Structures are given as structure tokens and as C-alpha cells.
ROPAVO-770726 format. One record per residue: residue number from 1; residue in one letter; chain; x, z, y of N, C-alpha, C, CB in turn. Coordinates in Angstrom, 1 decimal. Glycine has a CB too. Example, Ala and Ser with C-alpha at 12.3 -4.5 7.8 and 13.67 -1.06 7.14 Angstrom:
2
1|A|A|13.2|7.8|-5.7|12.3|7.8|-4.5|13.2|7.8|-3.3|11.3|9.0|-4.5 .
2|S|A|12.8|7.1|-2.2|13.7|7.1|-1.1|12.9|7.9|0.0|14.1|5.7|-0.6 .
END
This chain:
182
1|M|A|5.5|-33.8|-14.9|5.9|-32.8|-15.9|4.6|-32.2|-16.5|6.9|-31.7|-15.3 .
2|S|A|4.7|-31.7|-17.7|3.5|-31.2|-18.3|3.1|-29.8|-17.8|3.6|-31.2|-19.9 .
3|D|A|1.8|-29.5|-18.1|1.3|-28.2|-17.7|2.0|-27.1|-18.5|-0.1|-28.1|-17.9 .
4|A|A|2.6|-27.4|-19.7|3.3|-26.4|-20.5|4.5|-25.9|-19.8|3.7|-27.0|-21.9 .
5|T|A|5.2|-26.8|-19.0|6.4|-26.4|-18.3|6.0|-25.4|-17.2|7.1|-27.6|-17.7 .
6|S|A|4.9|-25.6|-16.5|4.4|-24.7|-15.5|4.1|-23.3|-16.1|3.1|-25.2|-14.8 .
7|V|A|3.5|-23.3|-17.3|3.2|-22.0|-18.0|4.6|-21.3|-18.4|2.4|-22.3|-19.3 .
8|L|A|5.5|-22.1|-18.9|6.8|-21.5|-19.2|7.5|-20.8|-18.1|7.7|-22.7|-19.7 .
9|F|A|7.4|-21.3|-16.9|8.0|-20.7|-15.7|7.0|-19.7|-15.0|8.4|-21.7|-14.8 .
10|G|A|5.8|-19.6|-15.5|4.9|-18.7|-14.9|4.3|-19.2|-13.6|5.5|-17.3|-14.6 .
11|L|A|4.1|-20.5|-13.5|3.7|-21.1|-12.1|2.4|-21.8|-12.3|4.8|-22.1|-11.6 .
12|E|A|1.7|-21.6|-13.4|0.5|-22.5|-13.7|-0.7|-22.2|-12.8|0.0|-22.2|-15.1 .
13|H|A|-0.8|-21.1|-12.1|-2.0|-20.9|-11.3|-2.0|-21.6|-9.9|-2.1|-19.4|-11.0 .
14|E|A|-0.9|-21.8|-9.3|-0.8|-22.3|-8.0|0.1|-23.6|-7.8|-0.3|-21.3|-7.1 .
15|F|A|1.1|-23.7|-8.7|2.1|-24.7|-8.6|2.1|-25.6|-9.8|3.5|-24.1|-8.4 .
16|S|A|2.7|-26.8|-9.6|3.0|-27.7|-10.7|4.5|-28.0|-10.7|2.2|-29.1|-10.5 .
17|V|A|5.1|-28.0|-11.9|6.5|-28.3|-12.0|6.7|-29.8|-12.0|7.1|-27.7|-13.3 .
18|V|A|7.4|-30.3|-11.0|7.7|-31.7|-10.9|8.9|-32.1|-11.7|8.0|-32.1|-9.4 .
19|E|A|9.9|-31.3|-11.7|11.1|-31.7|-12.4|11.9|-30.4|-12.8|12.0|-32.6|-11.6 .
20|V|A|12.7|-30.4|-13.9|13.6|-29.4|-14.3|15.0|-30.1|-14.6|13.0|-28.5|-15.5 .
21|R|A|16.0|-29.4|-14.0|17.3|-30.0|-14.2|18.3|-28.8|-14.6|17.9|-30.7|-13.0 .
22|R|A|19.1|-29.0|-15.6|20.0|-28.0|-16.0|21.3|-28.1|-15.2|20.4|-28.2|-17.5 .
23|V|A|21.6|-27.0|-14.5|22.8|-27.0|-13.7|24.0|-26.7|-14.5|22.7|-25.9|-12.6 .
24|D|A|23.9|-25.7|-15.4|25.0|-25.4|-16.4|24.4|-24.6|-17.5|26.3|-24.6|-15.7 .
25|A|A|25.2|-24.0|-18.4|24.6|-23.3|-19.5|23.7|-22.1|-19.2|25.8|-22.9|-20.4 .
26|T|A|23.9|-21.6|-18.0|23.1|-20.4|-17.6|22.2|-20.6|-16.5|24.1|-19.2|-17.3 .
27|A|A|22.0|-21.8|-16.0|21.1|-21.9|-14.7|20.4|-23.3|-14.8|22.0|-21.8|-13.4 .
28|V|A|19.2|-23.2|-14.3|18.3|-24.4|-14.1|17.8|-24.5|-12.7|17.2|-24.3|-15.1 .
29|T|A|17.5|-25.7|-12.3|16.9|-26.0|-11.0|15.5|-26.6|-11.4|17.7|-27.0|-10.2 .
30|V|A|14.5|-25.9|-10.7|13.1|-26.4|-10.9|12.5|-26.8|-9.6|12.2|-25.2|-11.6 .
31|I|A|12.0|-28.0|-9.6|11.3|-28.6|-8.4|9.8|-28.4|-8.6|11.7|-30.1|-8.1 .
32|I|A|9.2|-27.7|-7.6|7.8|-27.4|-7.8|7.0|-27.9|-6.6|7.5|-25.9|-8.1 .
33|E|A|5.7|-28.1|-6.7|4.9|-28.4|-5.5|3.5|-27.7|-5.8|4.7|-29.9|-5.2 .
34|Q|A|2.8|-27.4|-4.7|1.5|-26.8|-4.9|0.5|-27.8|-5.5|1.0|-26.3|-3.6 .
35|A|A|-0.4|-27.3|-6.4|-1.4|-28.1|-7.0|-2.4|-28.5|-6.0|-2.1|-27.2|-8.1 .
36|A|A|-2.7|-27.7|-5.0|-3.7|-28.0|-4.0|-3.1|-29.1|-3.1|-4.1|-26.7|-3.2 .
37|R|A|-3.8|-30.1|-2.9|-3.3|-31.3|-2.0|-3.7|-31.1|-0.5|-3.8|-32.6|-2.5 .
38|E|A|-4.6|-30.1|-0.3|-5.0|-29.9|1.1|-5.0|-28.4|1.4|-6.4|-30.5|1.4 .
39|G|A|-5.1|-28.0|2.6|-5.1|-26.7|3.0|-5.7|-26.5|4.4|-3.7|-26.1|3.0 .
40|P|A|-6.1|-25.2|4.7|-6.7|-24.9|5.9|-5.7|-24.7|7.1|-7.6|-23.6|5.8 .
41|C|A|-6.0|-25.2|8.2|-5.2|-25.0|9.4|-5.2|-23.5|9.8|-5.6|-25.9|10.6 .
42|P|A|-4.1|-22.8|9.9|-4.1|-21.4|10.3|-4.7|-21.1|11.7|-2.8|-20.8|10.2 .
43|E|A|-4.8|-22.1|12.5|-5.3|-21.9|13.9|-6.8|-22.1|13.9|-4.7|-23.0|14.8 .
44|C|A|-7.3|-23.2|13.3|-8.8|-23.4|13.5|-9.6|-23.4|12.2|-9.0|-24.8|14.1 .
45|G|A|-8.9|-23.4|11.0|-9.5|-23.2|9.7|-10.0|-24.5|9.1|-10.7|-22.3|9.8 .
46|V|A|-9.8|-25.7|9.8|-10.3|-26.9|9.3|-9.3|-27.4|8.1|-10.4|-28.0|10.4 .
47|F|A|-10.0|-27.8|7.0|-9.1|-28.3|5.9|-8.6|-29.7|6.2|-9.9|-28.3|4.6 .
48|S|A|-7.3|-29.9|5.8|-6.7|-31.2|6.0|-5.9|-31.5|4.7|-5.8|-31.2|7.3 .
49|G|A|-5.8|-32.8|4.5|-5.1|-33.3|3.4|-4.1|-34.4|3.9|-6.0|-33.9|2.3 .
50|T|A|-4.1|-34.6|5.2|-3.2|-35.7|5.8|-1.8|-35.2|5.9|-3.8|-36.1|7.2 .
51|V|A|-0.9|-35.8|5.1|0.5|-35.3|5.0|1.3|-36.0|6.1|1.1|-35.6|3.6 .
52|K|A|2.0|-35.2|6.8|3.0|-35.7|7.8|4.4|-35.8|7.2|3.0|-34.8|9.0 .
53|D|A|4.8|-34.8|6.5|6.1|-34.7|6.0|6.2|-33.8|4.7|7.1|-34.0|7.1 .
54|R|A|7.2|-34.0|4.0|7.4|-33.2|2.7|8.7|-32.4|2.7|7.3|-34.2|1.5 .
55|P|A|8.8|-31.4|3.5|10.0|-30.6|3.6|10.3|-29.8|2.2|10.0|-29.5|4.7 .
56|V|A|11.5|-29.7|1.8|11.8|-29.0|0.6|12.5|-27.7|1.0|12.8|-29.9|-0.3 .
57|M|A|12.1|-26.6|0.3|12.5|-25.3|0.6|13.1|-24.6|-0.6|11.4|-24.4|1.2 .
58|R|A|14.3|-24.1|-0.5|15.0|-23.4|-1.7|14.5|-22.0|-1.7|16.5|-23.5|-1.6 .
59|L|A|14.1|-21.6|-3.0|13.7|-20.2|-3.2|14.5|-19.6|-4.4|12.3|-20.1|-3.6 .
60|K|A|14.7|-18.3|-4.3|15.3|-17.6|-5.5|14.1|-17.0|-6.3|16.2|-16.5|-5.1 .
61|D|A|14.3|-17.0|-7.6|13.2|-16.4|-8.5|13.8|-15.6|-9.6|12.4|-17.6|-9.0 .
62|L|A|13.0|-15.0|-10.3|13.4|-14.2|-11.5|14.1|-15.1|-12.5|12.2|-13.4|-12.1 .
63|P|A|15.0|-14.6|-13.2|15.6|-15.3|-14.4|14.5|-15.6|-15.4|16.8|-14.6|-15.0 .
64|T|A|14.6|-16.8|-16.1|13.7|-17.1|-17.2|14.5|-17.4|-18.4|12.8|-18.3|-16.8 .
65|S|A|14.1|-16.8|-19.5|14.8|-17.1|-20.8|16.3|-16.9|-20.7|14.5|-18.5|-21.3 .
66|G|A|16.7|-15.9|-20.0|18.1|-15.6|-19.8|19.0|-16.5|-19.0|18.7|-15.5|-21.1 .
67|Q|A|18.3|-17.3|-18.2|19.0|-18.2|-17.3|18.5|-18.1|-15.9|18.9|-19.7|-17.8 .
68|A|A|19.5|-18.3|-15.0|19.2|-18.2|-13.5|18.3|-19.4|-13.2|20.5|-18.2|-12.6 .
69|V|A|17.3|-19.1|-12.3|16.4|-20.1|-11.9|16.5|-20.3|-10.4|15.0|-19.9|-12.3 .
70|E|A|16.7|-21.5|-10.0|16.7|-21.9|-8.5|15.4|-22.8|-8.3|18.1|-22.6|-8.0 .
71|L|A|14.5|-22.3|-7.5|13.3|-23.1|-7.2|13.5|-23.9|-6.0|12.1|-22.2|-7.1 .
72|W|A|13.0|-25.2|-6.0|12.9|-26.0|-4.8|11.5|-26.3|-4.6|13.8|-27.3|-4.9 .
73|W|A|10.9|-25.8|-3.6|9.4|-26.0|-3.3|9.3|-27.2|-2.4|8.8|-24.7|-2.7 .
74|R|A|8.7|-28.2|-2.9|8.4|-29.4|-2.1|7.0|-29.2|-1.4|8.4|-30.7|-3.0 .
75|K|A|7.1|-28.7|-0.2|5.9|-28.3|0.6|5.3|-29.6|1.2|6.2|-27.3|1.7 .
76|R|A|4.1|-29.4|1.6|3.4|-30.5|2.4|3.2|-30.0|3.8|2.0|-30.8|1.7 .
77|R|A|3.8|-30.7|4.8|3.4|-30.4|6.2|2.2|-31.3|6.5|4.7|-30.7|7.1 .
78|L|A|1.1|-30.6|6.8|-0.1|-31.3|7.0|-0.4|-31.5|8.5|-1.3|-30.6|6.4 .
79|I|A|-1.2|-32.5|8.8|-1.6|-32.7|10.2|-3.1|-32.2|10.3|-1.6|-34.3|10.6 .
80|C|A|-3.3|-31.4|11.3|-4.6|-30.8|11.6|-5.5|-32.0|12.1|-4.6|-29.6|12.6 .
81|D|A|-6.6|-32.2|11.4|-7.5|-33.3|11.8|-8.5|-32.9|13.0|-8.4|-33.7|10.6 .
82|E|A|-8.5|-31.6|13.4|-9.4|-31.2|14.5|-8.7|-31.6|15.8|-9.6|-29.7|14.4 .
83|V|A|-9.4|-32.4|16.6|-8.9|-33.0|17.8|-8.6|-31.8|18.8|-9.9|-34.0|18.4 .
84|L|A|-9.5|-30.8|18.9|-9.4|-29.8|19.9|-8.4|-28.6|19.5|-10.8|-29.1|20.2 .
85|C|A|-7.8|-28.7|18.3|-6.9|-27.6|17.8|-5.6|-27.8|18.5|-6.8|-27.7|16.2 .
86|P|A|-5.1|-26.7|19.0|-3.8|-26.7|19.7|-2.6|-26.9|18.8|-3.5|-25.5|20.5 .
87|R|A|-2.8|-26.5|17.5|-1.8|-26.7|16.5|-1.9|-28.1|15.8|-1.9|-25.5|15.4 .
88|K|A|-1.0|-28.9|16.0|-1.0|-30.2|15.5|-0.6|-30.4|14.0|-0.1|-31.1|16.3 .
89|T|A|0.4|-29.6|13.6|0.8|-29.6|12.2|1.0|-28.2|11.7|2.2|-30.4|12.0 .
90|F|A|1.0|-28.1|10.3|1.2|-26.8|9.7|1.7|-27.1|8.2|-0.1|-25.9|9.7 .
91|T|A|2.3|-26.1|7.6|2.8|-26.3|6.2|1.9|-25.4|5.3|4.3|-25.8|6.1 .
92|Q|A|1.8|-25.8|4.0|1.0|-25.1|3.1|1.6|-23.7|2.9|1.0|-25.8|1.8 .
93|V|A|0.8|-22.7|2.6|1.1|-21.3|2.4|0.8|-21.0|0.9|0.4|-20.4|3.4 .
94|S|A|1.4|-19.9|0.4|1.2|-19.5|-0.9|1.2|-18.0|-1.0|2.1|-20.1|-1.9 .
95|A|A|0.4|-17.4|-1.9|0.5|-16.0|-2.2|1.8|-15.6|-3.0|-0.8|-15.6|-3.0 .
96|A|A|2.4|-16.5|-3.6|3.6|-16.3|-4.4|4.8|-16.2|-3.5|3.8|-17.4|-5.5 .
97|V|A|4.8|-16.7|-2.3|5.9|-16.6|-1.4|5.4|-16.3|0.0|6.7|-18.0|-1.4 .
98|R|A|6.0|-15.3|0.6|5.6|-14.9|2.0|6.0|-16.0|2.9|6.2|-13.5|2.4 .
99|P|A|5.3|-16.1|4.1|5.8|-17.0|5.1|7.2|-16.8|5.5|4.9|-16.9|6.4 .
100|R|A|8.0|-17.8|5.6|9.4|-17.8|6.0|10.3|-17.1|5.0|9.5|-17.2|7.4 .
101|A|A|9.8|-16.6|3.9|10.6|-15.9|2.9|11.5|-17.0|2.1|9.7|-15.1|1.9 .
102|R|A|12.5|-16.5|1.5|13.4|-17.4|0.6|13.4|-16.8|-0.8|14.8|-17.4|1.2 .
103|I|A|12.6|-15.8|-1.1|12.5|-15.3|-2.5|11.0|-15.2|-2.8|13.3|-13.9|-2.7 .
104|T|A|10.7|-15.3|-4.1|9.3|-15.2|-4.6|8.9|-13.7|-4.5|9.2|-15.8|-6.1 .
105|E|A|7.6|-13.5|-4.5|7.0|-12.2|-4.5|7.4|-11.5|-5.8|5.5|-12.3|-4.3 .
106|R|A|7.3|-12.2|-6.9|7.6|-11.5|-8.2|9.1|-11.0|-8.2|7.4|-12.5|-9.4 .
107|L|A|10.0|-11.7|-7.6|11.4|-11.3|-7.5|11.5|-10.1|-6.6|12.4|-12.4|-7.0 .
108|R|A|10.8|-10.2|-5.4|10.8|-9.1|-4.5|10.3|-7.8|-5.2|9.9|-9.4|-3.2 .
109|Q|A|9.2|-7.9|-5.9|8.6|-6.7|-6.6|9.6|-6.2|-7.7|7.3|-7.1|-7.3 .
110|Q|A|10.2|-7.1|-8.4|11.2|-6.7|-9.5|12.4|-6.0|-8.9|11.6|-7.9|-10.3 .
111|V|A|12.9|-6.4|-7.8|14.0|-5.8|-7.1|13.6|-4.4|-6.7|14.5|-6.6|-5.8 .
112|A|A|12.4|-4.2|-6.1|12.0|-2.9|-5.6|11.8|-2.0|-6.8|10.6|-3.0|-4.9 .
113|R|A|11.2|-2.5|-7.9|11.0|-1.7|-9.1|12.4|-1.2|-9.7|10.3|-2.5|-10.2 .
114|A|A|13.3|-2.1|-9.7|14.6|-1.8|-10.3|15.4|-0.7|-9.4|15.5|-3.0|-10.4 .
115|I|A|15.2|-0.8|-8.1|15.8|0.3|-7.2|15.1|1.6|-7.4|15.7|-0.1|-5.7 .
116|A|A|13.8|1.6|-7.4|13.0|2.8|-7.4|13.0|3.5|-8.8|11.6|2.6|-6.9 .
117|S|A|12.7|2.7|-9.8|12.5|3.4|-11.1|13.8|3.7|-11.8|11.8|2.5|-12.0 .
118|G|A|14.9|3.0|-11.4|16.2|3.2|-12.1|17.1|4.1|-11.3|16.9|1.9|-12.3 .
119|N|A|16.6|4.6|-10.1|17.3|5.4|-9.2|18.7|4.8|-9.0|17.4|6.9|-9.8 .
120|R|A|18.8|3.5|-8.7|20.0|2.8|-8.5|20.3|2.5|-7.0|20.0|1.6|-9.3 .
121|A|A|21.5|2.3|-6.7|21.8|1.9|-5.3|21.3|0.6|-5.0|23.3|2.0|-5.2 .
122|V|A|21.0|0.4|-3.7|20.4|-0.9|-3.2|21.4|-2.0|-3.5|20.1|-0.8|-1.8 .
123|Y|A|22.7|-1.8|-3.1|23.7|-2.8|-3.2|23.9|-3.2|-4.7|25.1|-2.4|-2.6 .
124|E|A|23.8|-2.3|-5.6|23.9|-2.6|-7.0|22.9|-3.6|-7.5|23.9|-1.3|-7.9 .
125|V|A|21.6|-3.3|-7.2|20.5|-4.1|-7.6|20.5|-5.5|-6.8|19.1|-3.4|-7.3 .
126|A|A|20.9|-5.5|-5.6|21.0|-6.7|-4.8|22.0|-7.6|-5.5|21.5|-6.4|-3.3 .
127|G|A|23.1|-7.1|-5.9|24.2|-7.9|-6.6|23.7|-8.4|-8.0|25.4|-7.0|-6.9 .
128|E|A|22.9|-7.6|-8.7|22.4|-8.0|-10.0|21.4|-9.2|-9.9|21.6|-6.8|-10.6 .
129|Y|A|20.6|-9.2|-8.8|19.6|-10.2|-8.6|20.0|-11.3|-7.7|18.2|-9.6|-8.1 .
130|D|A|21.3|-11.2|-7.2|21.8|-12.2|-6.3|21.0|-12.4|-5.0|21.9|-13.5|-7.0 .
131|V|A|20.7|-11.3|-4.4|20.0|-11.3|-3.1|20.8|-10.4|-2.2|18.5|-10.8|-3.2 .
132|S|A|20.6|-10.5|-0.9|21.4|-9.7|0.1|20.9|-8.3|0.1|21.2|-10.3|1.5 .
133|W|A|21.7|-7.4|0.6|21.4|-6.0|0.7|20.1|-5.8|1.6|22.5|-5.3|1.4 .
134|P|A|20.0|-6.4|2.8|18.8|-6.3|3.6|17.6|-6.8|2.9|18.9|-7.1|5.0 .
135|T|A|17.6|-7.8|2.1|16.5|-8.3|1.4|16.0|-7.3|0.3|16.8|-9.6|0.6 .
136|A|A|17.0|-6.7|-0.4|16.7|-5.7|-1.4|16.1|-4.5|-0.8|17.9|-5.4|-2.2 .
137|H|A|16.7|-4.0|0.3|16.2|-2.8|1.0|14.8|-3.0|1.6|17.2|-2.4|2.2 .
138|K|A|14.5|-4.2|2.2|13.2|-4.5|2.7|12.2|-4.5|1.6|13.2|-5.8|3.4 .
139|A|A|12.6|-5.0|0.4|11.6|-5.0|-0.8|11.3|-3.6|-1.1|12.2|-5.7|-2.0 .
140|L|A|12.2|-2.7|-1.1|12.0|-1.3|-1.5|11.1|-0.6|-0.4|13.3|-0.5|-1.6 .
141|V|A|11.3|-0.9|0.8|10.6|-0.3|1.9|9.1|-0.8|1.8|11.2|-0.7|3.3 .
142|V|A|8.9|-2.1|1.7|7.6|-2.6|1.6|6.8|-2.0|0.4|7.6|-4.2|1.5 .
143|A|A|7.5|-1.9|-0.7|6.9|-1.4|-1.9|6.5|0.1|-1.8|7.8|-1.5|-3.2 .
144|A|A|7.4|0.9|-1.1|7.1|2.3|-0.9|5.9|2.4|0.1|8.4|3.0|-0.3 .
145|R|A|5.9|1.6|1.1|4.7|1.7|2.1|3.4|1.3|1.4|5.0|0.8|3.3 .
146|S|A|3.4|0.3|0.6|2.2|-0.1|-0.1|1.8|1.0|-1.1|2.3|-1.5|-0.7 .
147|G|A|2.7|1.5|-1.7|2.4|2.6|-2.8|1.8|3.8|-2.1|3.7|3.0|-3.6 .
148|C|A|2.3|4.2|-0.9|1.8|5.3|-0.1|0.4|5.0|0.3|2.6|5.6|1.1 .
149|R|A|0.1|3.8|0.8|-1.3|3.5|1.2|-2.2|3.5|0.1|-1.3|2.1|1.9 .
150|S|A|-1.8|3.0|-1.1|-2.8|3.0|-2.2|-3.0|4.4|-2.7|-2.3|2.1|-3.3 .
151|R|A|-2.1|5.3|-2.7|-2.3|6.7|-3.1|-3.2|7.4|-2.1|-0.9|7.5|-3.2 .
152|R|A|-3.0|7.1|-0.8|-3.9|7.7|0.2|-5.3|7.3|0.0|-3.5|7.4|1.6 .
153|R|A|-5.6|6.0|-0.4|-6.9|5.6|-0.6|-7.5|6.2|-1.8|-7.0|4.1|-0.8 .
154|R|A|-6.7|6.4|-2.9|-7.2|7.1|-4.1|-7.6|8.5|-3.8|-6.2|7.0|-5.3 .
155|A|A|-6.8|9.1|-2.9|-7.0|10.6|-2.6|-8.2|10.8|-1.7|-5.7|11.2|-2.1 .
156|G|A|-8.7|9.7|-1.1|-9.8|9.8|-0.1|-9.4|9.9|1.3|-10.6|11.0|-0.5 .
157|W|A|-8.1|9.7|1.6|-7.7|9.8|3.0|-8.1|8.6|3.8|-6.2|9.9|3.0 .
158|G|A|-8.3|7.5|3.1|-8.7|6.3|3.9|-10.0|6.3|4.5|-8.7|5.1|2.9 .
159|S|A|-10.9|7.2|4.0|-12.3|7.3|4.6|-12.5|8.7|5.3|-13.4|7.2|3.5 .
160|M|A|-11.4|9.2|5.8|-11.5|10.5|6.5|-12.3|10.4|7.8|-10.1|11.2|6.7 .
161|R|A|-13.2|11.3|8.0|-14.1|11.3|9.2|-14.0|12.7|9.9|-15.6|10.9|9.0 .
162|P|A|-14.2|12.8|11.1|-14.1|14.1|11.8|-15.1|15.2|11.2|-14.3|14.0|13.2 .
163|D|A|-16.2|14.7|10.6|-17.2|15.6|10.1|-17.0|15.9|8.6|-18.6|15.2|10.3 .
164|S|A|-15.9|15.4|8.1|-15.7|15.6|6.6|-15.2|16.9|6.3|-14.7|14.6|6.1 .
165|D|A|-16.0|17.7|5.5|-15.6|19.1|5.2|-14.6|19.1|4.0|-16.9|19.9|4.9 .
166|R|A|-14.5|18.0|3.3|-13.6|18.0|2.2|-12.1|18.0|2.6|-13.9|16.8|1.3 .
167|F|A|-11.8|17.1|3.6|-10.4|17.0|4.0|-10.2|17.4|5.4|-9.9|15.6|3.8 .
168|A|A|-11.2|17.8|6.1|-11.0|18.0|7.6|-9.8|18.8|7.9|-12.3|18.6|8.1 .
169|G|A|-8.9|18.3|8.7|-7.8|19.1|9.2|-6.7|19.4|8.2|-8.3|20.3|9.8 .
170|S|A|-7.0|19.3|7.0|-5.9|19.7|6.0|-4.7|18.7|6.0|-6.5|19.6|4.5 .
171|W|A|-4.9|17.5|6.5|-3.8|16.6|6.6|-2.8|17.0|7.7|-4.3|15.3|6.7 .
172|M|A|-3.4|17.8|8.7|-2.5|18.2|9.8|-1.9|19.5|9.5|-3.4|18.3|11.1 .
173|G|A|-2.2|20.2|8.4|-1.6|21.5|8.1|-2.1|22.6|9.0|0.0|21.4|8.2 .
174|L|A|-3.3|22.6|9.5|-3.8|23.6|10.4|-4.2|24.8|9.5|-5.0|23.1|11.2 .
175|P|A|-3.9|26.0|10.1|-4.3|27.2|9.3|-5.8|27.3|9.1|-3.9|28.5|10.1 .
176|G|A|-6.2|27.6|7.9|-7.6|27.7|7.6|-8.3|26.4|7.5|-8.3|28.5|8.7 .
177|S|A|-7.6|25.3|7.4|-8.2|24.0|7.3|-8.3|23.5|5.9|-7.4|23.0|8.2 .
178|G|A|-7.8|24.2|5.0|-7.8|23.8|3.5|-9.3|24.0|3.0|-6.8|24.6|2.6 .
179|P|A|-9.5|23.8|1.7|-10.8|24.0|1.1|-11.2|25.5|1.2|-10.8|23.5|-0.3 .
180|T|A|-12.4|25.7|1.4|-12.9|27.1|1.5|-13.6|27.4|0.2|-13.8|27.3|2.7 .
181|R|A|-13.5|28.7|-0.1|-14.2|29.2|-1.3|-15.3|30.1|-0.9|-13.3|29.9|-2.2 .
182|G|A|-16.4|30.0|-1.5|-17.5|30.8|-1.0|-18.3|31.3|-2.0|-18.2|30.0|-0.1 .
END
């Protein structure tokens, strides 16, 4: 399949589109595989390109051009070439899909945004994006946690030290621990 198809589906950075099939007037099935033909072993870090198996994994993704998209990721199960490595095989990983996840990160983020910004019920958004309630709720929780961490870093909380006079103790609500005027 051409690179233009990968761009159309927003997969051009990490994946190649192998095939696109129309399921019906409102849905398509897209078969993808990673562009990288080798990967590092998660145990020892040695790169391998020796393929043992090609499992296919079904993923849910955002709709494209007003039609539902069902992704089938043709992964590569690679053999670790390091003799002393206890892990004999491993599958490729991607930033676009969390390990063992069945939905893409962009769908996960969109679901969390729809719940938080629209002040909508979790079950309502889960139904709209055709994911389960626990999946939608977990997406919201993960987004909320990461949002809190990034706000803390921007506020200077990430580098708090005991000798810091700027924020010392104020996060605990201790009397007299706020900024002093002098």
C-alpha cells in the first residue's frame, strides 16, 4: 500500500498500511504493521530482526472521514539473538499502543478529553466511541493523573527540597509556612 494511505490514517511515523478493506458504508478494516523490521529485547536490549511468528492483534481507533476504523496490527514476534538472555522471544512495542492494550493512545486520549471537557457521563462517552465503561474510566483517570503531575512540575513542586524557602512546608498547609513578607 502507498505511503499516502498511511498519511490518510495518521500512521505514517511508525506504521505502514498493508491493506484497507471496506466492511460496509460506514466502516473500514485497516491492516497495519510496524515500519521497523527489528526491535530491542526488553530484557537484555540486544536488537533482533529474526521473526518467529506474526500474531495479529485487533485494535480500536478513532473514526476517520466519518467511518469507523478497525485496525489489525500484524506484529512481529522476534527471537532474542543473545544466548545468555532468559527471554527467548518478544513482540514489537509501539508508543501508539500501550502494552496489552486493545485501543490506540489517540483514542484513549480522545475519550478522556470528551469526558472531561464536555462534562459528560463516562457511560455516554464509552457508548459513543464503542469502548467499555472501565476502558473509558481508566482513560479519564490516567489523563487526570498526568495532568496533575504536569501542573505540579510547572508550579515548581517537582523540585521541592527541604531547604527551599519558596515552597517549604506550604504544600502541607502548616501555619506560617506560606510566603513571608518582609
